[in-house]
C-alpha positions as CSV (number, residue, x, y, z in Angstrom):
1,M,-0.1,0.0,-0.1
2,S,1.2,3.3,-1.1
3,G,1.7,6.0,1.4
4,S,-1.2,8.3,0.0
5,D,-3.2,4.9,0.5
6,D,-2.1,4.7,3.9
7,Q,-3.0,8.4,4.8
8,Q,-6.5,7.3,3.1
9,A,-7.2,4.4,5.2
10,A,-5.9,6.2,8.3
11,H,-8.4,9.5,7.6
12,T,-11.3,7.0,6.7
13,A,-10.7,5.0,9.9
14,R,-10.9,8.2,11.8
15,G,-13.8,9.3,10.7
16,A,-16.2,6.5,10.7
17,G,-18.4,6.3,13.8
18,R,-17.5,9.9,14.9
19,L,-20.2,11.8,16.3
20,I,-20.1,15.2,14.9
21,A,-21.6,18.3,16.6
22,G,-23.2,15.9,18.8
23,R,-26.2,15.1,16.2
24,Y,-24.3,13.4,12.9
25,R,-22.9,10.0,13.5
26,L,-20.5,9.3,10.5
27,G,-20.8,5.9,8.4
28,E,-18.8,5.0,5.2
29,Q,-16.8,7.5,3.1
30,L,-18.8,8.3,0.0
31,G,-16.1,10.4,-2.0
32,R,-13.1,12.5,-1.5
33,G,-11.8,15.6,-3.6
34,G,-9.3,18.3,-3.1
35,M,-11.4,20.7,-0.9
36,G,-13.3,17.9,1.0
37,T,-14.7,14.5,1.9
38,V,-18.2,13.3,2.1
39,W,-19.4,10.9,4.4
40,R,-22.8,9.0,4.6
41,A,-23.9,10.0,8.3
42,H,-27.3,9.5,10.5
43,D,-29.2,12.7,11.9
44,Q,-29.8,11.2,15.4
45,L,-31.9,14.1,16.3
46,L,-34.5,13.5,13.2
47,A,-33.7,10.0,12.6
48,R,-32.7,10.2,8.9
49,D,-29.6,9.4,6.8
50,V,-27.9,12.5,5.5
51,A,-24.4,13.4,3.3
52,A,-21.9,15.2,5.7
53,K,-19.3,17.2,3.5
54,E,-16.1,18.0,5.7
55,L,-14.5,20.6,4.2
56,H,-11.0,20.4,4.4
57,V,-8.9,23.6,6.0
58,F,-5.3,23.5,5.0
59,A,-2.4,25.2,6.6
60,Q,-3.7,28.6,7.1
61,D,-3.4,31.2,9.6
62,D,-6.4,32.9,11.6
63,E,-7.1,35.9,9.2
64,D,-7.2,33.2,6.2
65,H,-9.7,30.9,7.9
66,R,-11.9,33.5,8.7
67,V,-12.1,34.7,4.9
68,W,-12.7,31.2,3.9
69,L,-15.3,30.9,6.4
70,R,-17.0,33.5,5.6
71,R,-17.4,32.6,2.0
72,A,-18.6,29.3,3.0
73,V,-21.2,29.9,5.3
74,R,-22.5,32.6,3.0
75,E,-22.3,30.1,0.1
76,A,-24.1,27.3,2.0
77,R,-26.9,29.9,3.3
78,V,-27.7,31.0,-0.3
79,V,-28.1,27.5,-1.4
80,A,-30.1,26.3,1.6
81,R,-32.5,29.2,0.6
82,V,-33.0,27.4,-2.8
83,P,-35.9,25.1,-2.7
84,H,-35.5,23.1,-6.3
85,P,-35.7,19.5,-7.0
86,H,-32.7,19.4,-8.9
87,V,-30.6,21.7,-6.4
88,V,-29.1,19.4,-3.3
89,G,-31.1,20.0,0.0
90,V,-28.7,21.5,2.3
91,H,-29.9,21.0,6.0
92,D,-27.2,22.5,8.3
93,L,-24.0,23.9,8.7
94,V,-21.9,23.2,11.6
95,E,-18.2,24.1,12.6
96,Y,-16.3,21.4,14.7
97,E,-12.9,20.4,15.2
98,D,-11.5,23.5,13.4
99,R,-13.5,22.1,10.2
100,L,-16.6,23.3,8.4
101,W,-19.2,20.9,7.9
102,I,-22.2,21.0,5.2
103,V,-24.9,18.6,5.9
104,M,-26.9,17.7,2.8
105,E,-29.5,15.4,1.4
106,L,-28.2,12.0,0.7
107,V,-28.6,11.3,-3.0
108,D,-28.3,7.5,-2.8
109,G,-27.2,7.1,-6.5
110,P,-24.1,7.5,-8.8
111,S,-22.7,11.1,-10.0
112,L,-23.0,11.4,-13.9
113,A,-19.1,11.0,-13.8
114,Q,-19.6,7.4,-12.5
115,L,-22.4,6.1,-14.4
116,I,-20.4,7.4,-17.6
117,A,-17.1,5.5,-16.3
118,Q,-19.6,2.5,-15.6
119,E,-22.0,2.3,-18.9
120,G,-20.1,4.6,-21.1
121,P,-21.8,7.5,-23.3
122,L,-25.3,8.3,-22.5
123,E,-28.0,8.6,-25.4
124,P,-28.2,12.4,-26.7
125,T,-32.0,12.6,-25.7
126,R,-31.1,11.4,-22.4
127,V,-28.4,13.7,-21.9
128,A,-30.7,16.6,-23.4
129,A,-33.5,15.8,-20.5
130,L,-30.9,15.8,-17.8
131,G,-29.6,19.1,-19.3
132,V,-33.4,20.6,-18.9
133,Q,-33.3,19.6,-15.1
134,L,-29.8,20.8,-14.7
135,L,-30.8,24.5,-16.5
136,G,-33.6,24.6,-14.1
137,A,-31.5,24.3,-11.0
138,L,-29.0,26.8,-12.3
139,D,-31.8,29.2,-12.9
140,A,-33.1,29.0,-9.3
141,V,-29.5,29.4,-8.0
142,H,-28.9,32.4,-10.1
143,A,-32.0,33.9,-9.2
144,A,-31.0,33.6,-5.7
145,G,-28.0,35.4,-6.3
146,A,-25.3,32.6,-6.3
147,L,-23.1,30.9,-8.7
148,H,-22.0,27.3,-9.1
149,R,-18.6,27.8,-10.5
150,D,-17.9,24.1,-10.7
151,V,-20.5,22.5,-13.0
152,K,-18.9,19.2,-14.0
153,P,-20.1,15.5,-14.2
154,A,-18.7,14.6,-10.9
155,N,-21.3,17.4,-9.2
156,V,-24.1,15.9,-10.9
157,L,-25.8,13.3,-8.7
158,L,-28.3,10.6,-10.0
159,R,-31.3,9.8,-7.9
160,R,-32.9,6.3,-8.2
161,D,-35.5,7.5,-10.7
162,G,-32.8,9.0,-12.9
163,S,-33.2,12.6,-12.2
164,A,-30.2,14.8,-12.1
165,V,-29.3,16.5,-8.8
166,L,-26.7,19.7,-8.7
167,T,-24.5,19.6,-5.8
168,D,-20.9,21.2,-4.7
169,F,-22.1,24.5,-5.1
170,G,-18.9,26.9,-5.0
171,I,-17.1,24.5,-2.4
172,A,-14.0,24.3,-4.8
173,V,-13.5,28.1,-4.4
174,L,-14.5,29.2,-0.9
175,D,-10.6,29.3,0.0
176,D,-10.0,32.5,-1.8
177,G,-12.0,32.5,-4.8
178,E,-9.1,31.7,-7.0
179,M,-9.2,28.1,-7.1
180,L,-5.6,28.1,-7.1
181,T,-3.3,25.6,-5.5
182,N,-0.3,26.0,-3.6
183,S,1.8,25.4,-7.2
184,G,-0.2,28.2,-8.8
185,E,-2.5,25.9,-11.1
186,F,-6.1,25.9,-10.8
187,A,-7.7,23.0,-8.4
188,G,-10.3,20.8,-10.2
189,S,-11.1,20.1,-13.7
190,V,-9.7,22.7,-16.0
191,E,-11.5,21.3,-19.0
192,Y,-15.0,22.3,-17.3
193,M,-13.9,25.8,-16.4
194,A,-15.3,28.7,-18.9
195,P,-12.7,30.6,-20.7
196,E,-13.6,33.8,-18.9
197,R,-12.1,32.2,-15.8
198,V,-9.1,30.8,-17.2
199,N,-8.5,34.3,-18.5
200,G,-9.5,36.0,-15.4
201,G,-12.3,37.8,-16.7
202,T,-15.9,38.6,-15.2
203,V,-17.6,35.5,-14.1
204,G,-21.3,35.4,-14.4
205,P,-24.5,33.0,-14.8
206,A,-23.1,32.3,-18.5
207,S,-20.0,31.0,-17.0
208,D,-22.2,28.2,-15.5
209,L,-23.9,27.6,-18.8
210,W,-20.5,27.1,-20.6
211,S,-19.7,24.8,-17.8
212,L,-22.9,22.7,-18.3
213,A,-22.6,22.4,-22.1
214,A,-19.1,20.8,-21.5
215,T,-20.5,18.4,-19.1
216,L,-23.3,17.5,-21.5
217,V,-20.7,17.0,-24.4
218,T,-18.8,14.5,-21.8
219,A,-22.1,12.8,-21.0
220,A,-23.1,12.2,-24.8
221,T,-19.5,11.3,-26.0
222,G,-17.4,10.1,-23.4
223,S,-14.9,12.9,-23.6
224,S,-14.6,16.6,-22.8
225,P,-14.4,18.7,-25.6
226,F,-11.5,20.2,-24.3
227,R,-9.3,18.1,-22.7
228,R,-5.7,17.4,-23.8
229,S,-2.9,15.1,-22.7
230,A,-1.1,18.1,-21.0
231,Y,-2.5,20.6,-18.4
232,A,-1.3,23.7,-20.2
233,A,-2.6,22.4,-23.4
234,T,-6.3,21.9,-21.7
235,L,-5.9,25.3,-20.6
236,H,-5.2,26.8,-23.8
237,A,-7.8,24.6,-25.5
238,V,-10.5,26.1,-23.3
239,A,-9.5,29.8,-23.9
240,Y,-8.6,29.8,-27.6
241,E,-9.4,26.5,-29.5
242,E,-12.8,25.5,-30.8
243,P,-14.5,22.8,-29.0
244,R,-14.2,19.1,-30.3
245,L,-18.0,18.3,-31.0
246,Q,-18.5,14.7,-32.0
247,A,-21.4,13.6,-34.6
248,E,-22.5,11.4,-31.7
249,L,-23.9,14.6,-30.2
250,G,-26.8,14.5,-32.7
251,S,-29.8,16.7,-31.9
252,L,-27.5,17.9,-29.1
253,L,-24.9,19.7,-31.3
254,P,-26.9,23.0,-31.9
255,V,-27.4,24.0,-28.2
256,V,-24.0,22.8,-26.9
257,E,-22.1,24.7,-29.8
258,A,-24.0,27.9,-28.9
259,L,-23.5,27.5,-25.1
260,L,-19.6,26.9,-25.8
261,R,-19.0,30.3,-27.4
262,K,-16.1,32.1,-26.0
263,A,-17.6,35.4,-25.3
264,P,-19.9,35.2,-22.4
265,E,-22.5,37.6,-24.1
266,E,-22.8,35.3,-27.2
267,R,-24.2,32.2,-25.4
268,P,-27.9,31.8,-25.5
269,S,-29.9,32.5,-22.3
270,I,-31.5,29.6,-20.2
271,P,-35.0,30.1,-21.7
272,D,-33.6,29.8,-24.9
273,A,-31.2,27.0,-24.0
274,T,-33.9,25.2,-22.3
275,T,-36.6,25.3,-25.3
276,A,-33.3,23.9,-27.5
277,L,-32.8,21.0,-25.0
278,R,-36.2,20.1,-24.9
279,L,-36.7,20.1,-28.4
280,A,-33.0,17.6,-28.2
281,A,-34.8,15.4,-25.7
282,E,-37.3,14.4,-28.6
283,G,-34.7,13.9,-30.9
284,I,-35.1,17.2,-32.7
285,A,-32.2,19.4,-33.5
286,A,-32.8,23.2,-32.7
287,D,-32.9,25.5,-35.6
288,P,-29.3,26.9,-35.3
289,R,-31.0,30.2,-36.6
290,S,-32.6,30.6,-33.3
291,L,-29.2,30.4,-31.2
292,P,-26.6,32.8,-31.0
293,S,-23.5,32.6,-33.5
294,A,-20.2,33.6,-33.0
295,T,-19.4,37.3,-34.4
296,V,-16.3,38.1,-32.9
297,R,-12.9,36.9,-34.5
298,V,-9.7,37.8,-33.3
299,A,-6.1,36.3,-33.9
300,V,-4.5,34.3,-31.2
301,P,-1.7,36.1,-29.3
302,A,1.6,34.8,-30.5
303,A,2.9,34.7,-27.4
304,V,0.5,32.0,-25.9
305,P,2.1,28.4,-26.0
306,F,0.3,25.7,-28.3
307,A,-1.2,28.9,-30.5
308,D,-1.0,28.6,-34.2
309,T,-1.6,31.4,-36.6
310,E,-5.1,30.8,-37.6
311,T,-7.9,33.2,-36.3
312,R,-10.3,31.7,-33.6
313,T,-13.3,33.2,-31.6
314,L,-12.0,34.6,-28.1
315,T,-13.7,35.6,-25.0
316,R,-14.3,38.9,-24.0
317,Q,-11.6,39.7,-21.3
318,H,-12.2,42.0,-18.2
319,V,-9.1,44.4,-18.7
320,P,-10.5,47.5,-16.7
321,W,-7.2,49.3,-17.1
322,A,-5.9,48.4,-20.2
323,D,-4.7,51.0,-22.9
324,P,-7.3,51.8,-25.4
325,A,-4.9,53.1,-27.8
326,S,-4.1,49.3,-28.6
327,A,-7.5,48.1,-27.7
328,T,-8.5,46.8,-31.3
329,A,-5.2,44.9,-31.5
330,R,-5.1,43.3,-28.3
331,Y,-8.9,43.0,-27.2
332,D,-12.2,41.9,-29.3
333,A,-14.4,44.4,-30.8
334,R,-16.9,44.5,-27.5
335,T,-13.9,45.1,-25.1
336,A,-12.2,47.7,-27.5
337,S,-15.3,49.3,-27.7
338,E,-16.2,49.5,-23.9
339,L,-12.4,50.9,-23.6
340,M,-12.6,53.7,-26.1
341,R,-15.9,54.7,-24.5
342,R,-14.4,54.8,-21.0
343,D,-11.8,57.0,-22.6
344,A,-13.9,59.1,-24.1
345,R,-15.7,59.5,-20.8
346,R,-12.5,60.5,-19.3
347,R,-11.8,63.0,-21.9
348,D,-15.2,64.5,-21.4
349,R,-14.7,65.2,-17.8
350,R,-11.6,66.5,-18.4
351,I,-12.7,69.0,-20.9
352,V,-15.7,69.8,-18.5
353,G,-13.0,70.5,-16.0
354,W,-10.9,72.9,-18.1
355,A,-14.1,74.8,-19.4
356,A,-15.1,75.3,-15.9
357,S,-11.7,76.6,-15.0
358,A,-11.7,79.0,-18.0
359,L,-15.2,80.2,-17.1
360,A,-14.0,81.0,-13.4
361,L,-10.6,82.8,-15.0
362,L,-13.1,84.8,-17.0
363,V,-15.2,85.6,-13.9
364,V,-12.2,86.7,-12.0
365,G,-10.8,88.9,-15.0
366,T,-14.1,90.3,-15.5
367,G,-14.5,91.0,-11.4
368,L,-11.0,92.8,-11.9
369,G,-11.8,95.0,-14.9
370,L,-15.2,96.3,-12.7
371,F,-13.2,96.8,-9.6
372,V,-10.5,99.0,-11.5
373,A,-13.5,101.0,-13.1
374,G,-15.0,101.5,-9.9
375,A,-17.7,99.1,-9.5
376,P,-16.7,96.4,-7.0
377,P,-17.4,93.2,-8.4
378,F,-19.2,91.8,-5.4
379,D,-21.4,94.8,-4.7
380,G,-24.9,93.8,-5.0
381,T,-25.8,97.0,-7.4
382,A,-23.3,96.1,-9.8
383,E,-24.3,92.5,-9.5
384,A,-27.6,93.6,-10.6
385,D,-26.6,95.8,-13.2
386,A,-24.7,92.9,-15.0
387,V,-28.1,91.4,-15.6
388,A,-29.6,92.6,-19.3
389,P,-33.1,94.0,-18.7
390,G,-34.5,91.6,-21.3
391,D,-33.1,88.8,-19.4
392,R,-35.0,89.9,-16.1
393,G,-38.4,88.7,-16.8
394,E,-40.6,88.9,-14.0
395,D,-37.8,89.7,-11.4
396,R,-38.3,93.1,-12.8
397,E,-41.2,93.9,-10.7
398,S,-39.7,92.7,-7.7
399,E,-36.8,94.6,-7.8
400,Q,-38.5,98.0,-8.6
401,A,-41.0,96.9,-5.4
402,G,-37.9,96.6,-3.2
403,A,-35.9,99.6,-4.9
404,D,-35.9,101.4,-1.4
405,R,-34.3,98.6,0.4
406,P,-30.8,98.8,1.6
407,S,-28.6,97.1,-1.0
408,A,-27.5,93.5,-0.7
409,T,-24.7,92.2,1.9
410,P,-21.4,92.0,-0.1
411,L,-21.0,88.4,-0.8
412,K,-17.7,86.5,1.0
413,P,-15.3,86.2,-2.0
414,T,-13.9,83.0,-3.0
415,S,-11.3,81.3,-5.2
416,A,-12.1,79.1,-8.2
417,P,-13.0,75.8,-7.1
418,A,-10.7,72.8,-7.8
419,V,-12.5,69.6,-9.0
420,N,-10.9,66.4,-8.9
421,D,-12.7,62.9,-10.2
422,S,-11.4,60.1,-8.5
423,V,-11.8,56.4,-8.0
424,V,-12.5,54.5,-4.6
425,H,-11.4,50.8,-4.8
426,A,-13.8,48.2,-2.9
427,G,-10.5,46.0,-2.3
428,E,-8.3,48.8,-0.8
429,G,-8.4,50.7,2.7
430,W,-8.5,54.2,3.2
431,Q,-7.5,55.9,0.3
432,R,-6.5,59.7,-0.7
433,V,-9.3,61.1,-3.0
434,T,-7.4,64.3,-4.0
435,E,-4.5,66.0,-5.0
436,T,-5.6,69.7,-4.3
437,P,-4.2,70.7,-1.0
438,I,-6.8,71.6,1.5
439,R,-6.0,74.5,3.9
440,A,-7.8,76.1,6.8
441,G,-11.2,77.4,5.8
442,D,-11.6,75.6,2.5
443,T,-15.0,74.3,1.6
444,V,-15.0,70.8,0.7
445,T,-17.7,68.6,-1.1
446,V,-17.7,64.9,-2.0
447,R,-20.3,63.8,-4.6
448,Y,-20.6,60.4,-5.7
449,T,-21.0,60.2,-9.5
450,S,-21.5,56.5,-10.5
451,G,-20.3,53.1,-9.8
452,Q,-21.1,49.9,-7.6
453,W,-19.3,47.5,-5.5
454,T,-19.5,44.6,-3.3
455,V,-18.2,43.2,0.1
456,D,-18.1,39.9,-1.2
457,D,-17.8,39.0,-4.8
458,P,-19.8,37.1,-6.3
459,E,-21.8,36.0,-3.3
460,M,-23.3,39.5,-2.4
461,P,-25.0,41.7,-4.7
462,L,-23.6,45.4,-6.0
463,T,-24.5,48.2,-4.1
464,G,-23.8,51.8,-4.3
465,P,-22.4,54.9,-1.6
466,D,-25.4,54.0,0.6
467,G,-24.5,50.4,1.3
468,Y,-26.8,47.6,1.8
469,D,-30.3,47.9,2.7
470,A,-31.2,46.8,6.6
471,E,-32.1,43.2,5.6
472,T,-29.1,42.6,3.5
473,D,-26.9,43.8,6.0
474,R,-28.3,41.9,8.9
475,S,-27.5,38.7,6.8
476,L,-23.6,39.8,7.2
477,A,-24.2,40.1,10.9
478,F,-21.8,37.1,11.8
479,A,-18.9,39.3,10.4
480,A,-19.9,42.7,11.4
481,E,-17.9,42.5,14.7
482,S,-14.5,41.8,12.8
483,C,-15.1,43.5,9.4
484,K,-17.2,46.6,9.9
485,V,-14.9,50.1,9.9
486,D,-18.0,51.6,11.2
487,G,-20.4,49.5,13.1
488,S,-23.4,51.9,13.0
489,A,-23.3,51.9,9.2
490,P,-24.1,49.3,6.7
491,F,-21.7,47.0,4.8
492,G,-20.8,48.6,1.5
493,A,-21.2,52.4,2.8
494,L,-19.1,54.9,1.4
495,L,-17.0,56.2,4.4
496,G,-14.9,59.2,4.6
497,R,-12.5,61.1,6.8
498,F,-10.5,64.2,7.1
499,T,-7.4,63.9,8.6
500,E,-6.3,67.5,9.9
501,S,-2.5,68.5,10.9
502,G,-1.5,64.6,11.4
503,E,-4.1,63.9,13.7
504,G,-6.7,61.2,13.0
505,E,-10.5,61.5,13.2
506,E,-13.1,59.0,13.5
507,S,-14.8,58.4,9.8
508,R,-18.2,59.0,8.9
509,V,-20.9,58.0,6.2
510,V,-20.6,59.7,3.0
511,G,-23.3,58.4,1.2
512,R,-24.0,60.0,-2.2
513,E,-22.7,63.7,-0.7
514,W,-20.4,65.2,1.8
515,T,-19.8,68.9,2.5
516,F,-17.5,70.3,5.5
517,E,-15.4,73.2,6.0
518,A,-11.7,72.5,7.1
519,A,-10.7,73.8,10.5
520,A,-7.1,73.4,9.6
521,G,-5.5,71.7,6.8
522,G,-5.4,68.2,6.2
523,T,-6.1,65.3,4.1
524,L,-9.1,63.9,2.7
525,E,-9.6,60.0,2.4
526,L,-12.4,57.6,1.3
527,R,-13.2,53.7,1.5
528,I,-15.8,51.3,1.8
529,N,-17.2,50.2,5.0
530,D,-15.6,46.7,5.2
531,G,-12.5,46.1,7.4
532,D,-8.7,45.9,6.4
533,D,-6.5,42.9,5.2
534,S,-8.5,39.7,5.0
535,C,-11.9,41.4,5.0
536,L,-11.1,43.3,2.0
537,T,-9.8,40.2,-0.3
538,D,-12.8,39.4,-1.7
539,N,-14.3,42.7,-2.6
540,A,-15.1,44.0,-6.0
541,G,-16.4,47.1,-7.8
542,D,-15.1,50.6,-7.6
543,L,-17.2,54.2,-7.0
544,N,-16.3,57.2,-8.9
545,V,-16.5,60.4,-6.9
546,S,-16.0,64.1,-7.8
547,V,-14.1,66.0,-4.7
548,T,-14.5,70.1,-5.0
549,V,-12.1,72.1,-3.1
550,T,-13.3,75.8,-2.8
551,G,-11.0,78.3,-1.0
552,E,-11.1,82.1,0.1
553,A,-10.1,84.4,-2.5
């Protein structure tokens, strides 16, 4: 027996018969993977058999464990709220002996991977029927705000009646969201990962659909459409190569071909895919014209290993800070267009800033000329005379009615305001948001302009500067004490602080706008209401803000 076999036997012996959390008695081991071990267990309280998944906690310090546990708890809670016949039922979540245990419905049948290994490829019509069930499961999970992120044959269980159950929701990415092993490689089966995951792009519902399509192809043909003899070659095939789709797919061919498009936006929706799979279950191939087709084609980068020179369809990558000048050469048309629009928005903001500055200089210059001519620019009479009679409209009568009143009190002269556009990142702590020096007496206004962020990507929804609503914030109460910067504000709120003369100041909720007068010179900083270090590692998104600093003349 090998060393690994010895360890496996010892682990099994140590598990069988144990009582977990005073309630679940472990029986035989049903399966073991990189992130966890599944046991048959008996719930002594409710007298029923269940499946208990023991999630492995590797050599991690306390901070890493807290992030890992936080994500695991959220994932399990989301799945537990999805009542669907083809989503595995989650009964309980317990922490026992430094391990997290998820107690689930016991599906007394093989996985799809085991069935394929035992019986070979399945009939395309049967695979299509299973696909309809799994699409329904994914639709329910996506509607609850979660993703699966690891759809593959091993994570599809089959009941005795032959129906499918989707299990292991996101378990493989609960450590840090990246699915990387200590060697830097992806954990799990890379041939079922959507191209955007391999390329570091944005993962969304369409990513689960891609993985489902690869799973259905494997079930109908016996082999993955992207698996190659070497790990690196498989990664390259997922990212750049067309799938190997065999004639055995029959009526499944049109729909899986569309679901395996490299660009997420070119894949069919769940309703369209469901319609096509229902037809395939009857042996009827869907009309390709009713499904998306590839429209974006760019060359494979020459530096990529195993690449040839032919043109292939590529995924739209998420490259938020790429150089738009080379966008059309490096990225597909959609990404290039987005980058160019972003650059145009930046140019527009700069033009507005230049125009505001020019207008301010014009006002100052005009005021200086009036002052030299003997008409102080801030005198109420001079200000009124500057308005053309034809432009006064209804104000003429009110001015005449008040002609005998004393002239208005002179306004306090101020300098031209300095306006700065800045970005506040969800994954960073306190961030300085203006380079304009703030001095005593300056009036500072922070205004939210656009953007959204989340304190847990992709588990939690996006929110704006006001943070999560009360109900959503309460769902994160277990992490509030360790992660909230401002305990009185909701997670995700935009916080600000002004540090005067090197002395720190308590944070406050900025929300959509905050105006204050600086009592002394200092530094303005903003951040998301989520703690430092490990609490920030799973955040995503940015808020755009405008900071205006107006000083005395």
